[in-house]
N, CA, C and O atoms as CSV, one atom per row, in Angstrom:
chain,resi,resn,atom,element,x,y,z
A,1,MET,N,N,-5.022,35.944,25.116
A,1,MET,CA,C,-4.987,35.415,23.827
A,1,MET,C,C,-3.576,34.704,23.393
A,1,MET,O,O,-2.590,35.415,23.199
A,2,LEU,N,N,-3.509,33.282,23.245
A,2,LEU,CA,C,-2.317,32.813,22.953
A,2,LEU,C,C,-1.932,33.188,21.298
A,2,LEU,O,O,-2.857,33.247,20.487
A,3,HIS,N,N,-0.953,33.357,20.997
A,3,HIS,CA,C,-1.022,33.272,19.581
A,3,HIS,C,C,0.557,32.582,18.807
A,3,HIS,O,O,0.975,32.482,17.654
A,4,SER,N,N,1.089,32.202,20.220
A,4,SER,CA,C,2.570,30.955,19.810
A,4,SER,C,C,2.298,30.381,18.058
A,4,SER,O,O,3.014,30.504,17.064
A,5,HIS,N,N,0.804,29.664,18.271
A,5,HIS,CA,C,0.795,28.522,16.803
A,5,HIS,C,C,0.938,29.630,15.852
A,5,HIS,O,O,1.515,29.092,14.906
A,6,ILE,N,N,0.745,30.901,15.537
A,6,ILE,CA,C,0.197,31.173,14.430
A,6,ILE,C,C,1.697,31.387,13.427
A,6,ILE,O,O,1.451,31.562,12.233
A,7,PRO,N,N,3.092,31.385,13.792
A,7,PRO,CA,C,4.164,31.346,13.038
A,7,PRO,C,C,4.283,29.553,12.232
A,7,PRO,O,O,4.891,29.344,11.182
A,8,LEU,N,N,3.535,28.452,13.058
A,8,LEU,CA,C,3.972,27.445,12.990
A,8,LEU,C,C,2.681,27.292,11.867
A,8,LEU,O,O,2.937,26.666,10.839
A,9,LEU,N,N,1.593,27.733,12.005
A,9,LEU,CA,C,0.162,27.404,11.181
A,9,LEU,C,C,0.758,28.651,9.816
A,9,LEU,O,O,0.369,28.440,8.667
A,10,CYS,N,N,1.276,29.337,9.975
A,10,CYS,CA,C,2.048,30.006,8.775
A,10,CYS,C,C,2.707,29.180,8.001
A,10,CYS,O,O,2.292,28.752,6.924
A,11,GLY,N,N,4.210,28.809,8.737
A,11,GLY,CA,C,4.310,27.774,8.290
A,11,GLY,C,C,4.161,26.271,7.418
A,11,GLY,O,O,4.787,26.013,6.390
A,12,LEU,N,N,3.524,25.683,7.857
A,12,LEU,CA,C,2.502,24.976,7.042
A,12,LEU,C,C,1.889,25.458,6.119
A,12,LEU,O,O,1.771,24.676,5.175
A,13,ALA,N,N,1.322,26.675,5.944
A,13,ALA,CA,C,0.328,26.855,5.301
A,13,ALA,C,C,1.055,27.639,3.788
A,13,ALA,O,O,0.397,27.772,2.756
A,14,SER,N,N,2.636,28.134,3.944
A,14,SER,CA,C,3.931,28.415,2.907
A,14,SER,C,C,3.912,27.367,2.112
A,14,SER,O,O,3.768,26.153,2.260
A,15,GLY,N,N,4.138,28.295,0.996
A,15,GLY,CA,C,4.778,27.097,-0.554
A,15,GLY,C,C,6.080,27.666,-0.296
A,15,GLY,O,O,6.533,28.219,0.707
A,16,GLU,N,N,6.682,27.353,-1.650
A,16,GLU,CA,C,7.923,27.861,-2.018
A,16,GLU,C,C,8.160,28.942,-2.217
A,16,GLU,O,O,7.107,29.571,-2.324
A,17,GLU,N,N,9.116,29.624,-2.349
A,17,GLU,CA,C,9.190,31.033,-2.864
A,17,GLU,C,C,8.816,31.476,-4.208
A,17,GLU,O,O,8.106,32.422,-4.550
A,18,GLU,N,N,9.516,30.492,-4.984
A,18,GLU,CA,C,9.391,30.276,-6.564
A,18,GLU,C,C,7.931,30.624,-7.380
A,18,GLU,O,O,7.654,31.201,-8.432
A,19,SER,N,N,6.767,29.610,-5.759
A,19,SER,CA,C,5.536,29.555,-6.794
A,19,SER,C,C,4.727,31.250,-6.172
A,19,SER,O,O,3.647,31.805,-6.377
A,20,GLY,N,N,5.638,31.484,-5.572
A,20,GLY,CA,C,4.720,32.677,-4.832
A,20,GLY,C,C,3.790,32.851,-3.449
A,20,GLY,O,O,3.406,33.692,-2.636
A,21,GLY,N,N,3.724,31.586,-3.751
A,21,GLY,CA,C,2.748,31.171,-2.345
A,21,GLY,C,C,3.833,31.361,-1.176
A,21,GLY,O,O,4.382,30.288,-0.928
A,22,VAL,N,N,4.139,32.068,-0.654
A,22,VAL,CA,C,5.074,32.393,0.376
A,22,VAL,C,C,4.051,33.354,2.010
A,22,VAL,O,O,3.306,34.329,1.919
A,23,VAL,N,N,4.336,32.791,2.936
A,23,VAL,CA,C,3.394,33.204,4.246
A,23,VAL,C,C,4.134,34.023,4.562
A,23,VAL,O,O,5.259,33.687,4.192
A,24,ARG,N,N,4.145,35.404,5.304
A,24,ARG,CA,C,4.897,35.608,5.761
A,24,ARG,C,C,4.172,36.767,6.932
A,24,ARG,O,O,3.045,37.259,6.875
A,25,LEU,N,N,5.055,36.949,7.794
A,25,LEU,CA,C,4.359,37.710,9.281
A,25,LEU,C,C,4.693,38.735,9.891
A,25,LEU,O,O,5.738,38.647,10.536
A,26,VAL,N,N,4.045,39.880,9.912
A,26,VAL,CA,C,4.638,41.686,10.152
A,26,VAL,C,C,4.078,41.183,11.879
A,26,VAL,O,O,2.992,40.622,12.019
A,27,GLN,N,N,4.859,41.442,12.906
A,27,GLN,CA,C,4.069,42.244,14.227
A,27,GLN,C,C,4.167,43.518,14.304
A,27,GLN,O,O,5.194,44.195,14.268
A,28,LEU,N,N,2.966,43.891,14.423
A,28,LEU,CA,C,2.829,45.359,14.580
A,28,LEU,C,C,2.868,45.390,16.327
A,28,LEU,O,O,2.594,44.498,17.131
A,29,PRO,N,N,3.385,46.978,16.568
A,29,PRO,CA,C,3.455,47.817,17.751
A,29,PRO,C,C,2.319,47.369,18.666
A,29,PRO,O,O,1.203,46.969,18.334
A,30,ARG,N,N,2.929,47.547,20.109
A,30,ARG,CA,C,1.389,47.565,20.695
A,30,ARG,C,C,0.408,48.730,20.226
A,30,ARG,O,O,0.972,49.420,19.376
A,31,GLY,N,N,-0.764,49.126,20.487
A,31,GLY,CA,C,-1.944,49.611,20.144
A,31,GLY,C,C,-2.149,49.645,18.812
A,31,GLY,O,O,-3.243,50.034,18.404
A,32,SER,N,N,-1.357,49.333,18.098
A,32,SER,CA,C,-2.403,49.161,16.468
A,32,SER,C,C,-3.154,48.623,16.456
A,32,SER,O,O,-3.899,49.070,15.583
A,33,GLU,N,N,-3.655,47.633,17.003
A,33,GLU,CA,C,-4.882,46.741,16.720
A,33,GLU,C,C,-5.647,47.581,16.608
A,33,GLU,O,O,-6.116,47.634,15.471
A,34,ALA,N,N,-6.173,48.610,17.575
A,34,ALA,CA,C,-6.976,49.763,17.943
A,34,ALA,C,C,-6.808,50.482,16.648
A,34,ALA,O,O,-7.513,50.041,15.741
A,35,LYS,N,N,-5.940,51.612,16.319
A,35,LYS,CA,C,-5.997,51.999,15.231
A,35,LYS,C,C,-6.089,51.469,14.110
A,35,LYS,O,O,-6.505,52.145,13.170
A,36,LEU,N,N,-5.748,50.216,13.945
A,36,LEU,CA,C,-5.771,49.019,12.464
A,36,LEU,C,C,-7.580,49.080,12.371
A,36,LEU,O,O,-8.316,49.587,11.525
A,37,ALA,N,N,-7.897,48.274,13.722
A,37,ALA,CA,C,-9.518,48.280,13.426
A,37,ALA,C,C,-10.699,49.545,13.280
A,37,ALA,O,O,-11.822,49.544,12.774
A,38,ASP,N,N,-9.873,50.643,13.988
A,38,ASP,CA,C,-10.561,51.911,13.542
A,38,ASP,C,C,-10.554,52.302,11.989
A,38,ASP,O,O,-11.352,52.934,11.298
A,39,ALA,N,N,-9.440,51.729,11.742
A,39,ALA,CA,C,-8.900,52.475,10.123
A,39,ALA,C,C,-9.952,51.886,9.087
A,39,ALA,O,O,-10.499,52.505,8.174
A,40,LEU,N,N,-10.133,50.367,9.482
A,40,LEU,CA,C,-10.479,49.211,8.688
A,40,LEU,C,C,-12.018,49.196,9.252
A,40,LEU,O,O,-12.646,48.171,8.985
A,41,GLY,N,N,-12.700,50.207,9.999
A,41,GLY,CA,C,-14.302,50.004,10.203
A,41,GLY,C,C,-14.557,48.767,11.421
A,41,GLY,O,O,-15.327,48.863,12.377
A,42,ILE,N,N,-14.038,48.075,11.221
A,42,ILE,CA,C,-14.319,47.212,11.957
A,42,ILE,C,C,-14.246,47.147,13.764
A,42,ILE,O,O,-13.771,48.151,14.296
A,43,ALA,N,N,-14.702,46.003,14.682
A,43,ALA,CA,C,-14.407,46.289,16.015
A,43,ALA,C,C,-13.237,45.715,16.389
A,43,ALA,O,O,-12.885,46.003,17.533
A,44,ARG,N,N,-12.523,44.989,15.773
A,44,ARG,CA,C,-11.272,44.216,16.105
A,44,ARG,C,C,-10.486,43.952,15.063
A,44,ARG,O,O,-10.982,43.884,13.939
A,45,ALA,N,N,-8.632,43.692,15.349
A,45,ALA,CA,C,-8.418,43.813,13.942
A,45,ALA,C,C,-7.153,42.903,14.735
A,45,ALA,O,O,-6.224,43.707,14.659
A,46,GLY,N,N,-6.786,42.083,15.213
A,46,GLY,CA,C,-6.130,40.989,15.913
A,46,GLY,C,C,-4.979,40.443,14.855
A,46,GLY,O,O,-3.754,40.463,14.972
A,47,PHE,N,N,-5.520,40.121,14.160
A,47,PHE,CA,C,-4.895,39.822,12.828
A,47,PHE,C,C,-5.166,39.777,11.292
A,47,PHE,O,O,-5.895,38.908,10.813
A,48,VAL,N,N,-4.627,40.631,10.615
A,48,VAL,CA,C,-4.881,40.807,9.125
A,48,VAL,C,C,-4.568,40.401,7.881
A,48,VAL,O,O,-3.522,40.917,7.486
A,49,GLY,N,N,-5.185,39.523,6.959
A,49,GLY,CA,C,-4.353,39.187,5.948
A,49,GLY,C,C,-4.651,39.466,4.667
A,49,GLY,O,O,-5.796,39.520,4.217
A,50,LEU,N,N,-3.604,39.654,4.032
A,50,LEU,CA,C,-3.695,40.198,2.949
A,50,LEU,C,C,-3.278,39.043,1.584
A,50,LEU,O,O,-2.231,38.400,1.662
A,51,LEU,N,N,-4.202,38.885,0.393
A,51,LEU,CA,C,-3.825,37.810,-0.401
A,51,LEU,C,C,-3.219,38.517,-1.570
A,51,LEU,O,O,-3.388,39.703,-1.853
A,52,GLU,N,N,-2.548,37.710,-2.165
A,52,GLU,CA,C,-1.738,38.429,-3.487
A,52,GLU,C,C,-2.875,38.196,-4.453
A,52,GLU,O,O,-3.499,37.144,-4.592
A,53,GLY,N,N,-3.088,39.559,-5.230
A,53,GLY,CA,C,-4.012,39.397,-6.337
A,53,GLY,C,C,-4.598,40.802,-5.559
A,53,GLY,O,O,-4.633,41.740,-6.355
A,54,ALA,N,N,-4.980,41.095,-4.442
A,54,ALA,CA,C,-5.706,41.470,-3.981
A,54,ALA,C,C,-5.697,42.615,-4.923
A,54,ALA,O,O,-4.723,42.699,-5.671
A,55,PRO,N,N,-7.035,43.897,-5.039
A,55,PRO,CA,C,-7.045,44.841,-5.763
A,55,PRO,C,C,-5.305,45.946,-5.084
A,55,PRO,O,O,-4.832,46.039,-3.951
A,56,GLU,N,N,-4.853,46.565,-6.426
A,56,GLU,CA,C,-4.072,47.561,-5.877
A,56,GLU,C,C,-4.345,48.854,-5.180
A,56,GLU,O,O,-3.610,49.695,-4.664
A,57,GLU,N,N,-5.906,48.718,-5.363
A,57,GLU,CA,C,-5.913,50.437,-4.754
A,57,GLU,C,C,-6.363,50.194,-3.374
A,57,GLU,O,O,-6.566,51.212,-2.713
A,58,ALA,N,N,-6.567,49.036,-2.787
A,58,ALA,CA,C,-6.908,48.176,-1.225
A,58,ALA,C,C,-5.444,48.117,-0.830
A,58,ALA,O,O,-5.063,48.595,0.239
A,59,VAL,N,N,-4.708,47.592,-1.602
A,59,VAL,CA,C,-3.225,47.353,-0.794
A,59,VAL,C,C,-2.139,48.481,-0.893
A,59,VAL,O,O,-1.247,48.805,-0.109
A,60,ALA,N,N,-2.524,48.987,-2.158
A,60,ALA,CA,C,-1.271,49.883,-2.240
A,60,ALA,C,C,-0.126,50.370,-2.267
A,60,ALA,O,O,0.353,51.381,-1.753
A,61,GLY,N,N,0.368,49.418,-3.032
A,61,GLY,CA,C,2.007,48.875,-2.504
A,61,GLY,C,C,2.044,48.618,-1.114
A,61,GLY,O,O,2.392,49.664,-0.567
A,62,LEU,N,N,1.876,47.840,-0.390
A,62,LEU,CA,C,1.857,47.542,0.587
A,62,LEU,C,C,2.968,46.253,0.888
A,62,LEU,O,O,3.991,46.111,1.559
A,63,MET,N,N,2.010,45.291,-0.154
A,63,MET,CA,C,2.516,43.869,-0.597
A,63,MET,C,C,3.919,44.264,-1.316
A,63,MET,O,O,4.830,43.660,-0.750
A,64,GLU,N,N,4.291,44.908,-2.154
A,64,GLU,CA,C,5.332,45.107,-2.428
A,64,GLU,C,C,6.587,45.284,-1.303
A,64,GLU,O,O,7.662,44.684,-1.321
A,65,VAL,N,N,6.153,46.231,-0.379
A,65,VAL,CA,C,6.984,46.595,0.747
A,65,VAL,C,C,6.890,45.609,0.817
A,65,VAL,O,O,7.320,44.931,-0.116
A,66,VAL,N,N,6.281,44.972,1.949
A,66,VAL,CA,C,6.557,43.350,2.765
A,66,VAL,C,C,7.260,42.415,1.754
A,66,VAL,O,O,8.222,41.783,2.189
A,67,GLU,N,N,6.954,42.268,0.634
A,67,GLU,CA,C,7.701,41.167,0.256
A,67,GLU,C,C,9.386,41.841,0.069
A,67,GLU,O,O,10.309,41.031,-0.021
A,68,LYS,N,N,9.543,42.635,0.044
A,68,LYS,CA,C,11.042,42.935,0.008
A,68,LYS,C,C,11.813,43.488,1.343
A,68,LYS,O,O,12.985,43.823,1.514
A,69,ASN,N,N,10.751,43.451,2.168
A,69,ASN,CA,C,11.619,43.579,3.503
A,69,ASN,C,C,11.191,42.318,4.832
A,69,ASN,O,O,11.932,42.167,5.804
A,70,VAL,N,N,10.389,41.814,4.716
A,70,VAL,CA,C,10.074,40.811,5.320
A,70,VAL,C,C,10.343,39.424,5.330
A,70,VAL,O,O,9.209,38.946,5.291
A,71,PRO,N,N,10.989,38.662,5.352
A,71,PRO,CA,C,11.236,37.437,4.981
A,71,PRO,C,C,10.339,36.306,5.127
A,71,PRO,O,O,9.504,36.445,6.022
A,72,PRO,N,N,10.301,35.181,4.446
A,72,PRO,CA,C,9.345,34.341,4.522
A,72,PRO,C,C,9.268,33.589,5.958
A,72,PRO,O,O,10.284,33.553,6.652
A,73,ILE,N,N,8.191,33.052,6.354
A,73,ILE,CA,C,8.490,32.266,7.737
A,73,ILE,C,C,9.256,30.840,7.646
A,73,ILE,O,O,9.051,30.152,6.646
A,74,GLN,N,N,9.971,30.458,8.473
A,74,GLN,CA,C,10.715,29.670,8.494
A,74,GLN,C,C,10.663,28.569,9.380
A,74,GLN,O,O,11.596,28.682,10.175
A,75,VAL,N,N,9.959,27.504,9.613
A,75,VAL,CA,C,10.002,26.748,11.000
A,75,VAL,C,C,11.317,25.401,10.131
A,75,VAL,O,O,11.227,24.844,9.037
A,76,PRO,N,N,12.564,25.282,11.363
A,76,PRO,CA,C,13.448,24.920,10.925
A,76,PRO,C,C,12.777,22.918,10.792
A,76,PRO,O,O,12.513,22.343,9.736
A,77,TRP,N,N,12.718,22.557,11.642
A,77,TRP,CA,C,12.013,21.290,11.874
A,77,TRP,C,C,11.589,20.720,10.565
A,77,TRP,O,O,11.989,19.700,10.004
A,78,LEU,N,N,10.609,21.675,10.161
A,78,LEU,CA,C,9.457,21.417,9.595
A,78,LEU,C,C,10.501,21.428,7.817
A,78,LEU,O,O,10.756,20.440,7.129
A,79,GLU,N,N,10.854,22.773,7.559
A,79,GLU,CA,C,11.863,22.203,6.672
A,79,GLU,C,C,12.672,20.881,6.217
A,79,GLU,O,O,12.688,20.312,5.125
A,80,GLU,N,N,13.227,20.635,7.227
A,80,GLU,CA,C,14.030,19.602,7.742
A,80,GLU,C,C,12.526,18.118,7.108
A,80,GLU,O,O,12.740,17.523,6.052
A,81,GLU,N,N,11.621,17.896,7.682
A,81,GLU,CA,C,10.773,17.151,6.921
A,81,GLU,C,C,10.117,17.295,5.410
A,81,GLU,O,O,9.696,16.431,4.641
A,82,ARG,N,N,10.194,18.621,5.303
A,82,ARG,CA,C,9.348,18.849,3.941
A,82,ARG,C,C,10.940,18.216,2.716
A,82,ARG,O,O,10.603,17.645,1.678
A,83,GLY,N,N,12.078,18.350,2.919
A,83,GLY,CA,C,12.988,17.772,2.373
A,83,GLY,C,C,13.365,16.496,2.252
A,83,GLY,O,O,14.004,15.868,1.407
A,84,ALA,N,N,12.655,16.144,3.633
A,84,ALA,CA,C,13.038,14.445,3.403
A,84,ALA,C,C,12.654,13.330,2.108
A,84,ALA,O,O,13.360,12.494,1.543
A,85,GLY,N,N,10.678,13.868,1.850
A,85,GLY,CA,C,10.440,13.304,0.897
A,85,GLY,C,C,9.947,11.516,1.343
A,85,GLY,O,O,9.456,10.664,0.603
A,86,ASP,N,N,10.145,11.467,2.147
A,86,ASP,CA,C,9.701,10.051,2.454
A,86,ASP,C,C,8.164,10.096,3.768
A,86,ASP,O,O,8.056,10.788,4.780
A,87,TYR,N,N,7.321,9.199,3.257
A,87,TYR,CA,C,6.372,9.142,4.611
A,87,TYR,C,C,6.898,8.220,5.728
A,87,TYR,O,O,7.413,7.111,5.588
A,88,ARG,N,N,6.700,8.804,6.698
A,88,ARG,CA,C,7.244,8.205,7.813
A,88,ARG,C,C,5.564,7.632,8.307
A,88,ARG,O,O,4.631,8.434,8.256
A,89,ALA,N,N,5.379,6.436,8.692
A,89,ALA,CA,C,4.247,5.701,9.002
A,89,ALA,C,C,4.154,6.063,10.697
A,89,ALA,O,O,5.033,6.444,11.470
A,90,VAL,N,N,3.224,5.876,10.836
A,90,VAL,CA,C,3.460,6.249,13.125
A,90,VAL,C,C,3.499,4.873,13.258
A,90,VAL,O,O,2.761,4.067,12.692
A,91,ASN,N,N,4.469,4.626,14.098
A,91,ASN,CA,C,4.864,3.461,15.117
A,91,ASN,C,C,4.348,3.687,16.746
A,91,ASN,O,O,5.190,4.223,17.466
A,92,VAL,N,N,3.731,3.516,17.047
A,92,VAL,CA,C,2.362,3.491,18.352
A,92,VAL,C,C,3.212,1.976,18.695
A,92,VAL,O,O,3.638,1.272,17.779
A,93,LYS,N,N,3.367,1.631,20.095
A,93,LYS,CA,C,4.006,0.773,21.010
A,93,LYS,C,C,2.749,0.450,22.172
A,93,LYS,O,O,2.397,1.176,23.102
A,94,VAL,N,N,2.215,-0.889,21.774
A,94,VAL,CA,C,1.220,-0.538,23.028
A,94,VAL,C,C,1.511,-1.972,23.738
A,94,VAL,O,O,2.077,-3.035,23.481
A,95,VAL,N,N,0.714,-1.299,24.878
A,95,VAL,CA,C,0.896,-2.635,25.795
A,95,VAL,C,C,-0.095,-2.900,26.736
A,95,VAL,O,O,-0.010,-2.242,27.773
A,96,LYS,N,N,-1.022,-3.702,26.643
A,96,LYS,CA,C,-2.128,-4.078,27.754
A,96,LYS,C,C,-1.870,-4.462,28.971
A,96,LYS,O,O,-1.202,-5.461,29.235
A,97,THR,N,N,-2.519,-3.492,30.032
A,97,THR,CA,C,-1.674,-3.649,31.391
A,97,THR,C,C,-3.573,-3.687,32.414
A,97,THR,O,O,-4.419,-2.848,32.106
A,98,TYR,N,N,-3.748,-4.326,33.075
A,98,TYR,CA,C,-5.076,-4.438,33.790
A,98,TYR,C,C,-4.466,-3.380,35.688
A,98,TYR,O,O,-3.489,-3.531,36.422
A,99,ALA,N,N,-5.425,-2.624,35.728
A,99,ALA,CA,C,-5.483,-2.170,36.995
A,99,ALA,C,C,-6.452,-2.556,37.629
A,99,ALA,O,O,-7.412,-3.099,37.082
A,100,THR,N,N,-6.354,-2.302,39.131
A,100,THR,CA,C,-7.542,-2.420,40.178
A,100,THR,C,C,-7.503,-1.414,40.697
A,100,THR,O,O,-6.598,-0.629,40.982
A,101,VAL,N,N,-9.548,-1.465,40.951
A,101,VAL,CA,C,-10.039,-0.385,41.273
A,101,VAL,C,C,-10.353,-0.757,42.969
A,101,VAL,O,O,-10.991,-1.753,43.309
A,102,GLN,N,N,-9.837,0.135,43.826
A,102,GLN,CA,C,-10.197,-0.039,45.211
A,102,GLN,C,C,-11.453,0.728,45.507
A,102,GLN,O,O,-11.691,1.677,44.759
A,103,GLU,N,N,-12.234,0.488,46.409
A,103,GLU,CA,C,-13.294,0.839,47.543
A,103,GLU,C,C,-12.593,2.013,48.049
A,103,GLU,O,O,-11.365,2.102,48.058
A,104,ARG,N,N,-13.568,3.109,48.565
A,104,ARG,CA,C,-12.238,4.295,48.963
A,104,ARG,C,C,-12.455,3.670,50.633
A,104,ARG,O,O,-13.383,3.034,51.134
A,105,GLY,N,N,-11.579,4.009,51.015
A,105,GLY,CA,C,-11.432,3.712,52.525
A,105,GLY,C,C,-11.090,2.638,52.744
A,105,GLY,O,O,-10.027,2.437,53.332
A,106,LYS,N,N,-11.845,1.693,52.359
A,106,LYS,CA,C,-11.970,0.613,52.758
A,106,LYS,C,C,-10.906,-0.742,52.335
A,106,LYS,O,O,-11.017,-1.931,52.632
A,107,GLY,N,N,-9.849,-0.023,51.521
A,107,GLY,CA,C,-9.086,-0.780,51.260
A,107,GLY,C,C,-9.183,-2.286,50.294
A,107,GLY,O,O,-8.144,-2.836,49.930
A,108,LYS,N,N,-10.363,-2.771,49.995
A,108,LYS,CA,C,-10.728,-4.061,49.433
A,108,LYS,C,C,-10.822,-3.714,47.665
A,108,LYS,O,O,-11.425,-2.795,47.111
A,109,VAL,N,N,-9.985,-4.821,47.053
A,109,VAL,CA,C,-10.365,-4.639,45.891
A,109,VAL,C,C,-11.535,-5.486,45.353
A,109,VAL,O,O,-11.693,-6.685,45.581
A,110,LYS,N,N,-12.742,-4.297,44.226
A,110,LYS,CA,C,-13.596,-4.342,43.846
A,110,LYS,C,C,-13.689,-4.736,42.598
A,110,LYS,O,O,-14.781,-5.213,42.289
A,111,ARG,N,N,-12.710,-4.675,41.612
A,111,ARG,CA,C,-12.784,-5.243,40.278
A,111,ARG,C,C,-11.458,-5.000,39.968
A,111,ARG,O,O,-10.652,-4.255,40.526
A,112,SER,N,N,-11.305,-5.915,38.754
A,112,SER,CA,C,-9.992,-5.338,37.979
A,112,SER,C,C,-10.229,-5.146,36.401
A,112,SER,O,O,-10.599,-6.042,35.642
A,113,VAL,N,N,-10.005,-4.083,36.115
A,113,VAL,CA,C,-10.425,-3.139,34.676
A,113,VAL,C,C,-9.307,-3.257,33.878
A,113,VAL,O,O,-8.215,-3.163,34.440
A,114,PRO,N,N,-9.340,-3.419,32.837
A,114,PRO,CA,C,-8.208,-3.060,31.616
A,114,PRO,C,C,-7.876,-1.645,31.865
A,114,PRO,O,O,-8.686,-0.742,32.072
A,115,ALA,N,N,-6.324,-1.537,31.812
A,115,ALA,CA,C,-6.677,0.198,31.763
A,115,ALA,C,C,-6.356,0.912,30.652
A,115,ALA,O,O,-6.596,2.119,30.603
């Protein structure tokens, strides 16, 4: 399973640090998924999310430790675009062309179709 898109998605979902809506990622060591899933009583626990405002007995100080020791996700090119504040419309340039379709093995032109 590919996980390389997770930091980008977290960066997109993350808000400003002052508002408290910051997303943080913690990579766990190999083998921890099985232990975590067993502790949670579920089959798999590849990703676990903790929401701010979760019952204290459920997270028992974990949020405080994460907030103190794990920096927010930073995606440099995304931060640059957020700071620009200007909407940039999509600029797509199109050229209409035609391609010929040849019959296999005969080399004759069958018809001309737009590409």
